[in-house]
C-alpha angles and dihedrals in degrees: 000000000000119000136210127236109223119198125175113195127189132172086271092059135259107347097178134018128166145128110258141176099229143352133209121191140171108246122184090257096046142290118324124205114204125198130171114292093027114165116260111276139172119189143150120258131218123224098275151104124310113197127189133186124218124170091347092305119115120210131183136221126189107226120194097214125278134124138314124212124186120188130151096345091312116121114194124185119194110196140159088237143343137186130201107234093233090057097049115115100223095195092053092047092049089052090047090050092050090051091047091049090053091049090048091055091048094048099045104139091010124118089246092058094099092053092049090047090051092052090053090051093048092053091046089051092053091050091048090054091053092046091052090051091046090056088062089060093237096108132032121213116243 
């Protein structure tokens, strides 16, 4: 069976690269499932979870928005940042989320409210990626 090459690229370089069986990602218009021989596509991504399946194992990556490009069985994600669920430090993310929640409350009605709200959402997305991985039994939450 044909495979997909999945590359996730951030300003710091390639943060993930592997050959996978399928990819699912949260685009701005809804979730997209990608299998080999998918038609070419370029779309914007939401802050959300990218999942991929390889050898009947599903893994998760928190993606902080960006763009998705599919051409000739190559899936490229361009994002400001991304984190593989198994590498996420849950304690740090929970602390980040608490700080962002406090800032959100302080900035309610302020011009910086949207930025604070975005930080809360990014932390929640990272935690969701870890929780999804934990449900597979391959990682235990701290």
